[in-house]
N, C-alpha and C positions, 0 to 999 in steps of 0.2 A: 465476545465475551471475557475469554481467556485475559487477551491482551490488555483489555481495561483493568483487569486483576492486577496486572503486575506493575506497581508502583513502587518508586524508590522511595526511602524515608526522606523527607523534608529535609532540606539543610539545616534548619535550624534543631534538627532532632539528632542528628548524625553526630554533634560533638557531646551530646547527653546521651551515656549509653543505657540507662533505665526508658527513656523516651523512646529510643530506637527499637529496644527490647520489645516494648509493647508494640510498635508498627510491625514487627517480625511476627509476635504471636498471634496479631489479627490477619496476618497475610498468611499463616501456617491455617488457623482456621477457615479461612475463604477455602482455601486451594483444596484443604482437606475434604471440605463438604461437598465442595463442587465436582470433584474429582474422585468421588470415592472409590469408582470401580477401579482405581489404578491401585489401589492398595495390594501390598506383597509382591508389584514386579519388581523384577530385577534391572538394576543400572548396572549393567556389565561394559566392558569394551566396546561392544557392538553399539550399542546406544549412542556412547559417546562418540564413537567415530562418524556414527551417522548424524549427529547434530554438526559436528565439526566438517564434515564434508556439505551439509546442507547451507551452512553458514558461509561458504567459499562460493555456492553457487549463488545465493543472493546477490554477494558484493560484485559477481561477473553482472547478473540480471539488471541490477537498479540504473547502473550507466546506458545499458542498452534501453530500457524503458524510458528513461530522462530523454533519449533522443529520441526515440519512436513517438512520445508524446508530444513533443516540439514538432514533428515533422506531421503526424495526425492531424494537429490543430490547424496547423498551416494549410494542409489539403483540405480540412474540413471549410475553413474560411474560402479557398481559392475555388472549391466546388460550387459553395453559396453564391459567391460572387458572379461564378459562369453561369450558374442556373438564371438569376436575376436577369443578367445582360441577354443572356439567350432567349429569354423568356419577352423580354424587350423589343429584340431583334425581330424575332418572329411573329410576335402578336401585335406591335406597333409599327416598326419602323418600317419592315419592307412591306406591309400593305398601304401605309402612308407614302412610300416611294411609288408603288401602284399607281395610286390614285393620282398623284400629284405631277409624275413625272411621264411613266408609262402610258397612261390615258390620255395624256396631253401630246405625245409624239405619236404614238401608234394607239388611236382610239378604237380600231377595229380588233386590238388583240387581247387576249383573254388576261383577265386580272383575278390571277390566280387565288391569291392571299386573301384578296378583298371581296371576292365571290363569297356572297352568305346565303347562296342555294346549295353548295356544295358539303351536304352533312357529314362525309367523311373525313374532309378537311379539317371541317371544325372541331368533329369528334376527336382528331388526333391530337388538334393544337390544344385543346381541354384536358385532355390527358399528359401532355407535355407540361402543361402550365401547372397541373397537379404535382409534376415530379419538381419543379421549380420549389414548392413549397416543403419538399422533403429533402433529407440531405443524408444517403446511407453511412456516410464517411462520419457523420457526426456519433454513430454509435460505435466507431471502432475508436474514435477519440476519448469517448466516454469509457469504453473498456479500457485501454491503455492508461487512462487516470486512475480507475478504481483498481485495477493491479498493480500500480505503482504503490498507492497508499498501502494494499495488503501484504506487497512484499516487504514494503518499508516497515509496517506493524510487527511483520515476522521477524524482521531483522532486529528490531527493537527488543523483541523478547529474547533473542540470542545475546544481545547486548548486556541486557538485565542479570543472565544467568553471569556473564562475565564480571558483570558490576557486583553483585553478590559473593561470587567467587574471589573478587580481590577484596572485599570487606572482610570476607574469612581469614584472608592471608595476613593482613593487617591486625586483627584480631589475634590470630595466633602468634605473630610477631609478637603484640604488644603484651600477651601472656608470660613469654618465655621472658620479656625484657623486666616485668613485674616480679617475677617469680626470681629471677637473678638479684635483683633488687632485695627482695625479702630476705634472701639466703646472706647478703652482704649485710644487712642492718641486724640479722640474729646474729652474725659471728662476731658482731662488735665494730664492724666497719661501718663507712661512711658513702653516700652517696648524694649526688647532685641535689636530690631533693631535700636530704637530710641537713644538707650545708646551709641551704637557704631558708629551712623552715626552726621556729621556736620550740615547737612540738617536740615531746619525748619519743622516742624512736620506738616504743613500744605503740604509741598511738600511731604512727606512720604505717608500722606493721600491719597494724589492725586494718587501716583504711587499704591497703595493699591487698591483704588477704581477700579483704570483701569486694574490693575490685576485680581480683582474679575470678572468683565465683561467679561475678557477674559476668564476665569475661566469656567463660567456659560456656555459660547457657546461650550466651550471642553466638557463640562459633557452633554450637548443636543446633540453633533456631536456622543461623545461615546455611548450614550443610541442609538442612531439612528442605528449605526453600529451592536451594539450587537443584537439589534430588527432586523435588516436583516439578520444575521447570522442565528438568531433562525428562520425566518420565511423559509430560503433557505435549510436549513438543515431540518426544521420539516415538509415542506411540499413538497420539492422537493426530495432532496438530499439522505434522508434515505431509502425512498421507492425506488426510483431508484436502489441505492445502494444495496438494497436485492432483487428486481428483477434479476440484472446485475448477483450478485453472484450465485443464483439458475441457470440461463440460461448457464452461463458459467460452472460450475461446472457438469452441465447433459452433456453438449456437450464434454466437455474433458473424462468425464467417461465414455460415449458411445463408444468415439474412442477408449479409451484403450481396452475397454472388447472388441472390434472388431479384434484390433491388436492382442490381447492376444490369444483369439480365433483362430484367423487366423496361430499365431506362433503354437500353439499346433496342428493344423490340418497338417502343415507343417513338425512337427517333426514327427506325426503318419505317414504320407506319405512316407517319408523317411525310418523309422524304418519298415514299413509293406512291402515296397518292399524288403530291407534287408532281413526282416524275410522270406520272402516267394520264396527267390532265390535259384536254387539248384546247386549243382556242377556240373560244366561241364565234 
């Protein structure tokens, strides 16, 4: 929810201070209403450091997750192909070979896979067939895919703070420049603006003073937005993000372990039955 709320002003509004200011006001209102519990929280060096360190952590994690996603996808596809081929081999090709070749060469020998009277073997083959329809590694791939999206979303939130901080720095620089220009014009000097304008210096000064007032409001809004992002990330999202990662990881890995052990047991069951069958 928080990540969906972080929207940068559209490019079309960034060149128009009043339009951008309206966007800032709406964002502050949404943040304030959604995270009212954070009112009064201190934004000290510890929270700032926590955010910076977490940003560095995300930068290291993303390449790892991208590689893991690629490998997990390949393993998932390979496991699916293996299961399908294994099913065809055990349920069709070997029984067919028995009926066509073994029965012809040694008709008195047992046709193990073709024997419809062996309930244990048929049961083991059926359970292995059901394995072919499941892919325990699919859940691992989906986990990594989901993790990558969430990590990227968290990184975007941190980038959003940097983006607003950059806008604030530019606004402060613009305020200083326009104040300097006002000082020059009031002292009777000329500026690049006045040289190329036919308007009286008094009108230019009024426009600049109005602009400075608006810039001050924007700086205040940008500061508030940046502070809210720091609070939400530092006091809520980062810790929640860590807990969710551990819980999801444990759930998926435990499920994978159970599936893999179950698959191993079903393989053992099938081949144990085959190894203990005697010629008829």
